[in-house]
N, C-alpha and C positions, 0 to 999 in steps of 0.2 A: 395494586398490580406490581408484579415483580419487574425489576429493572432488566431490560434487554441488554445482554452483554456480547452478543454476536450477531452480525449481519452478513449475509452472503448473497451473491447473484452469479448467474452463469451466462455464457454466450457461446454459440457454436461458430467456429472460425474455420474458413477454408485455408488451413495452413497446418504444417507438420508440428507436432508437439515439441520436438527438439528446437525448431526455429522459434516458436513462441516462447519457450523457456529462455532461450538466449536473449530475446528482447527484454523480457520481464526481469531476469536475474542481473541485468546491468542497471544499477540504480541511477547512473548518469543519464539514462535514456527516458526515465519516468516522466519528465515534463512533456514528452510527446503525447502522452495520453491522460495523465492525471490533471484534474482541474485545479489543484492546489500546489502541486510540486513545481518548483522553479529550478531544480537541479540538485546534484549531489556530488560529493567528493568522497571517494573511497580512501579511507585512511591507511589501510594495509592491503593493497592490491596484490593479487597473485601474479607471478611472472607471466603466466599464460592468459591473464585477464579473465579467467573463469571464476565465478562466485564460489565461495566455500563456506562451510559452517564456521563461524567465528569471525568472518570478515566484518569489519565495521565501516560505517559510512555516516556522513553528516548530510542531511537533506535540508534544502532551503524551501520554505513553504510560504504561501501568501493566500490570505482570504480577505477580500475587500481591502481595507487599509492596513490590516494586521499582517505582520510578517514575523516569522520565527524560524529557528533552526532546531533540528532534532538530531540526536545521535542514535544510531540503530545498529543492531548486531544480527547477522544472518543466523537463523536457527535451523534451516533446512535448505539443502542445495542438492536436489536429485534431478539431474538433467532429464528433460522431457516428462517429468512427473510432478515435481513439487518444489516451490521456492517460498521461503517464509523468513520474516524478520520481526524483531521486536523493537519498539521505540522505548528507550529507557532513560533518556535525558532530553531536556528541552530548554530553550532560552531565546531571548530576542536577538542578541548578536552572537552568542555562543551558547551551546547547550550546558548550562551550569546547574540547572535544577535536575537532580538525579532522582527519578521515581518511575515506577511502572506506569506506562501511558497507554500503549496499544500494541497489538500484534497484527500483522498482515500476512496472509497466506494466499498463494496462487497454486491451484492444482490443474494439471493438464491431463485430459483423458482422451486418447485417440478414439474416434467413433467410426472412422473408415479411413482408407488410405488418403493422406493429405488433409484430413479433417480432424478437428480437436474441439472438445468441450472444455472451456476454461472457466474455472470457478475462482472468484476472488472473495476472500473472507476478511472482515475486520472484527477483532475482538477487543473489547474494552478491558484493559488491565488495571483500571483504577478501582479494583475491588475493595480496597481498604477505605475508600471515600464513602462517607455517609450519603445515602440516597438523596436527602434534601439538598445537600451541597452540590452533588452532581447535577440535579435538576436545574438549579439556579445557574451554575457555571455554564452548562451546556447551552441554555437558552441565551445567555449573554454572548457567548463566542460564536454561535451559529445563527444569530438573528431570529431567535424564537423557536428553534427546533431542539429536539434531543439529539445527542450524537448518533444513536442508531438511525433516526429519521434522516439526518444529514448525510451520514455515511452511505445509506442505501442509495441516495441520489448520486453521490460522488462515485460509488462503485459502478453504477449503471453508465455514467459518463465515461469512466475509465475503460470499461469493457467495450463500449461502443467505439471509442477512439482507437483502442488496440485492434479491434476487428477491421476498422477502416485502414489502419496503417499496414496490417499484415496482409490484407487482401488487395492492397493497392487502390482502394476506392477513394474517390475525391472526398476531402474533408468538408 
């Protein structure tokens, strides 16, 4: 069976696409909805605080007892439409290991006034890794799952938490 390199999910949110974009495009806010992210530091912020293509940030992440830091670069910053970034370095205390890791994308599609369909997509950028190595690595770091299986669960949790936060629903 061919390796799955992309996983997506969507959610309908009673909120404006521009407002949702503003939430997602600020990586320092991601811990509010991501099950693994514990914060981020933008390394080259814009004076107006708005995300831009080429903006870099370091994200702090935790899964179980494992913790790591990633370096990411924004690859798309289209207010109210699309926000994307790629993870290109990773490490325990600092992102020292430079290698393609993953890409993340959020698309915002207005469906009615004040309503938006949000799609989150994870893409596995480890395309140069041999499939058997990926299979073993993934199962070790996700407690028995492949990354596509694992990310499908995380994406659902992230989208549900974003919906709750945007709609003001209790967590």
